Structures are given as C-alpha cells and as structure tokens.
N, C-alpha and C positions, 0 to 999 in steps of 0.2 A: 223647849222649842225644838222643832224638827231641824236637823242639820241640812243645810243647803250646799250641795256639792259645788266645789270650786274647780276652776280650770286646772289648778295644780294637782287635784286629786287624780286625774288621769296619769300625770307624770309620776306621782307616788305609786300608783298601781303598777306601773311598769318597772320602777326602780327599786322600791323598798324590799321586795322579795329577794333581790340579788345583792343589795348593799347592806352592810352591817350597821352603818350610822349615817343619818341624814340630819342636817341642821336647817331649820326653817327660820329665816331672818327677815325682820320687818318691824315697822313702827307698832307701838302699842295700839290695840284695837282693830288690827287688820284681820284677825281670825286665826292666827297661828295655832293657838291652844286648841280651839274647837276642831280644826282640821287634823291636828296631830292625835287628838283623843280618839278619833275614829279608828286608829290603828294601834293604840296603846293598850296594853294589859295592865300596866302599873304606871302611876303618875307620881312624880316627885316635883312638888311646887316650891321652888326656892325663893319665891316672894313671900312665903310663910316662914316666919322666923324660926319656929320649932324644927321644920324640915331642913332649913338652911344650917342650923346648928348641928343637926345630926350628921349631915354631909361634911361639914367643916371638921368635925371630930373624927369622922371615919369615911373618907372618900371612896373606899372600896365598897361601901354600902350599896351604891348604885349597881354594882356588878353582881350582887347576890339576889336581886329582885327578879321576879318572873318577867321575862321579855315578851313582847317589846316594851321597853321602858321609855316613857316620856319624861325628860328633865326640862321643866318649864322655867324660863328666865335663868338659864344656865350661867349667864355672865355675872350673876350675883355671887357665884362661887367658882371663879375661873379654873380652879384645880380640877373641876369635873371634866373639862374639855380634854386635858392631857390623860386623865384616867380612862375616859372612853376611848381615846386614841390607842392607848396601850392595850385595852381590852380587845380592840379590833385586831391588833397585831397578834394576839394570842388566839383569837377565834374570829374568822372573817365571814362566818355564816350570815346570811341576810336577815333583815327584820329584827335587829337587836335593840338599837337606840334611836330615839328621835330627840333632838335638842331644839327647843324653841327659845329664841333670843330677841329682845327688843332693843338691844344696843350692842355695839362692838365693845371689846374690853378696853379698859383705860390704856392709853399709850405706854404708861409706865409698867404695865403688867405683861410679863413675858410668857407666852404660851406657844406651843408648836402650831404651825399652820394647819395641821390636820390633813395636808395633801396626801392623797392616796388612801386615807382612812375614813375621813368624814367629808361628805359631800354637802356643800351649802347651797340652798335654794332660796331665792328671794320670794317674799309674799308682799303683795300690795293690796290696797283696798279693792272692793268689788269692781270688776270691769263691767262695761255695759252689757256684755253677754251674760254675766253672772247675776245681774240685777233683775233679769227676767222682763225687761222692758219690751223686747221683741226677740223672737227666735232668730239667731244668726243664720245666714245663708252662705257666708264666705269664711273659709278657714285659712289663717296665715300659715299653719303647718303644711297644708296642701299646696298653697302658693309657693312655698319654699322647697317643696319636694321635687319640683321639676317635672311633675306628672301632667302638667297642662290641665288643671281642673276646669270644669265648666263654671263660669261665674254668672250667676243669675240672682234675681231677687230685687225687691223694692222695699224701701224703708218708709214706714208711716210715721216716723218720729219727726216732729216739727220743732221749730225754734223754741216755742213755749215749753215743750217737754224737756228739751235739752237744758234749758235754764233750770227747770225743776231738778234735774239730775245733778247739775253742778252744785246746787244748794243743798240737796238732800244728803250728799256725802256718800262715799263708798264704804264707810266703816259700818260693818254689819249691825253693831249695837246702837248706832245712831240714826241711820237712814229711815227707819220705820217709825220713829217717834213723831208725835204731833209737832207742828212747827215751833211753838214756843219752847217745848222741852228740848227739841233738837238744837235750837239756838243756845240754850243754857248749857247743853252738853258740849257743844263746840267751844264755847267760851271757857268752860271748865277744862277742856282738853288743852287749850293754850296755856291757861294758868298753871296746870299741872306740869307742863313742859318747863316753864320758867322757874317755878317755885320748888318743884320736887325732882323731876327727871334729870335736869341738867346738874343740880348739886349732887344727886346720887351717883352721877356718872362722871364726876371729877371736875366739874366747872365751879369755881368759886364765884357765885353770882352776888356781887356786892351791890349792884344797881339793877334790880329786876326791871325797872321801867326802861332802862337803856336796852336791855335784851328785847323787851316787847316792842320798843320803837324800831329796832333793827329788823325784827320779824315782819312788822307792818310794811316797812320799806321794801323788804325782799318780796313780800307778797304782791306789792304794787308793781314789781318788776317781773311778774310771772310771764313766762314765754318770751322773754327778751334775753339778750346777752349783755345787759347793762354792766358796766364796770363796777366792781365792788366799792370803789371810791365814790361813785355816784350814789350807790345805795346808802353808804354811810352818810353822805351829805344830805340825802333826803330824810334819813332817820334823825339827824341832828340839826335840822334847819333852825337857826336862831339860837343855838346853844354854843356858848363860848368854850366851855370845858368839855370837848368831845372825847369819846373813848379813843385810845390809841389804836393804831393799825394792828398791833399784836393782840390787843383785847378783842377786837372784832374778828380777827382770824380764829381766836379761841371759840367765839360764838359759833362761827361757821363749822369749825372742826367738830365740835360737840353736837351740834344740831344734825350734822351729817351722820355722826356715830349712832344717834338714836333714830336715824332714818326719817327724820322730819323734813330735812331738805333732800330733794330727789332730782338734782339737776341732770339734764341730758347732755352728755359730752359731744363735742364736735366730731364729725366723722372726717377722717383724713385717710385717703387711700394709701395702702402700703407701698404700692409701686406707682411710679409716675405721679407723685403728689401735685395737686393743683395749687399754684402759688397764691391764688386769690381767695382761697378758702379761709374763713375765720376759724380760730382755734378756741374761742371762748365757749364755755358751756351755756346752755339755755337754762334759765332759772325756773324751777318748779318746786312746789311743796308736795308732800306726799299725797295730798288730796286738795282739789281746787275749792272745796267747800271751806277749808281752813283759810285759804287766801281770801275768799269773798268775805268771810266773817271778820278776818283781821282788818281788812280795808273798810268794812262796814257798809257794803253794798248788798241790798236785798233784791228780791225778784222784780219788784216794780222799777227799781233803779236800773237794773240791768236791761230790762225791756225798753226803758225810756232813754237809755244812753248815758246814765249817770256814770261818771268816772271815765268816760271815753278819753283816750289819749291817742290821737292818730300817730302812727309810726309805720315805717317801712316793714317792721317785723311783725306786728300783730294787728294793726288797724284800729281796733277798739278794745276796751277793757273786757267786754263780753267775748270778743274774739279771742283774747288771751286766755280767758278761763275755759272757753270751748276747746282751744288747742291743748290746754292742760288736761282736760277730761279725755281727749283723744289719746294723748301721750300715755296717760295712766293705763288706759285699756290696752293699747298696743303693746306696752311693756309686759303686761300680764300674758298676752298671747305669745309674744316673742320668747319669754322665759320658758314657756311650755315647749316651744319649738327649738330650744337651745340656740336662740339667735340673740344678737345684740342690737340695741337701738341707739342711733346717733342722729344728730341734725346736720344738715348741709346748708351752708350759707356762704355766699361770696362777699368779699369786701366791696365797699362802694368804690367805683373807679375814681381816680383823682380827677379833679376839675382843672382844666388848663385854660388860662385866659389867653385871648388872641389879640 
C-alpha cells in the first residue's frame, strides 16, 4: 500500500536531520510505525518475541545497527530508552534513532526523562486534512505565525459527510474497510484494549465487563466535563457492588497511558486568571468512531437524533461527536505548529432568589 504523507511528516523533515533521537507516541493503529519506516534504515520490532529477547540480552545491540534505527514498541523493553539516551550523549548527530511507542512505561519502571536527548512527538489518528476529504485552504501554523495570512475558501463538506467521517474513523488501517468489516475491527480494537493491552501494561483486569462499562460511560460523556463520579454512576447503574474509586482511577490512568483516553485540559491564563473558568478537562477518546461504536449509535441513528442529550456543553450526541472530530484534527495541526490545545469554559453563574 502506498504511504500517505501525514502532517507530522513535515515536522520530521525539519527536525530529524538535526536531532539524534525522536519518539513517536500514540495509540495503536494511528500509523506511527508506517511513518517512522519512511526514515528508518533498520527496524527492531520489540513486539516480536525473538527481537525482544535479543535486546533484553544485549541492549547495546541497537547501537550497532545501521542508522537510522527504528525501535518499534520500545516500551516493551524499557531499558532501550536509557540506552538510546546514553548513545545520544556520546554522539549527538542527527537522524540516529526513532522510537515508536503505544504506551507509557509502567509507573513502577524508572527511566530517565530523556530531556535534552530524546524529543517526543504525539501522533493521533488521521485529521480531516490527512483524509483527503477536501483540500485545506487555511493553515493553523500560518495563523499562529503572526503574518496575517489571507483566509479564503469554501467547504463543500455537509452534515452527512461529517457523520460518515465520524464513523469511518481516523485509524489508517480501519477507515477504508467496508462498513461491516470496519464495525468488526472497531469492536476488536475495544476488546483488545480490555483483554490484552491493559493487562500487558500493568492493569490487573479482574472484571473486564466493568472496564468495558466504564469505557461506554466515558464515551457517552464525550465533549463534556462530566465529573468522574457521574461517569462511574452511569457505568454501574443498578449494580450494588460498584468498583472502588481507586479501581476506577486505575482504569483511567492506564487507559491514558495507552493513549486511548485523550482529554482536553482546561485553559487557564498564566497571568490575571479568570475566577469563573472551569478547571475540569473535557472528555475525549482517541477517535470519535470508538465513542460511537461503544455507545452503539450508527449513521441512521446520528442523523435521526438517536442518543441526543441536550446540554449547555454539547447540544446533541451528534454535536458531541462532531466536536470530538474537530478536536482530533485541531490537535494534529497544533502539534505540528508546536502549539497546545485547551478548552475555555466559564462556570454557570449562581442563581439568587429574590
């Protein structure tokens, strides 16, 4: 399959010739490996047991390979990170190592931050510009440059097509599948998270159905800042023996570590903070297609208003998923422009009786 250039490729074109080591971080399936392979001469895949055992026995092995070296799923052998960091200390020439990781290391594993040696770049599913739906006419990088770019253009994308893009997913390996196969793949993605990815990354999943229920409730809260207690209540409605707060916090911590949860933090100005701003993050999954699939709403349901829940924050369920699609794309563009994304929302004014 022909490689489709990503927004991050332009950033890598600028940075990798000058930086010795870059880590691409993001959920499984976003395309990290395919992007990194465009620049790698040697590939070490640590999700393959034989290669992982070689590196475990001799971590210096990765420094003897012809560069640039891609170390895929590096977090499965965390000692690699410190070895690469030390190698960069010895030789800081550009284009030596690319590390691709679909999870952060377990909190109990101590590694050096890599600051000053390894630059971490986030990767997310395909943005609207990367999907080729329509050629973009506005650049966030230009908008942030202060050069007063001329903003022109007209979008021919309508509601129906936006719904299709929400449901098709931004995962490169899923979006072009026929609808039935795509549905099966999204279901499989969720099952793999609960049954394989979480246990492999340090979470003891004693009740997979409880994790899945919490994920469904979180998905239903997409684009809101609903309290985690409310999400737990929604996940355990009618259940007497509810998971403890500590257990649910573990769900959230580990789902964030494998980049499945992708909340948007609240923006608070550094100077002259506004007292009425909310501080809670807005809830988003890595891809709105996962949220739609978890809740069980399809194309017809979204267009007919199924699942609508009027609120001051999102209006309707379709509106929430549309916001999530926009957020996903804007974060891709912002990362390329070295910008941060946050949400601004004021608290509701108190109501006084007269």
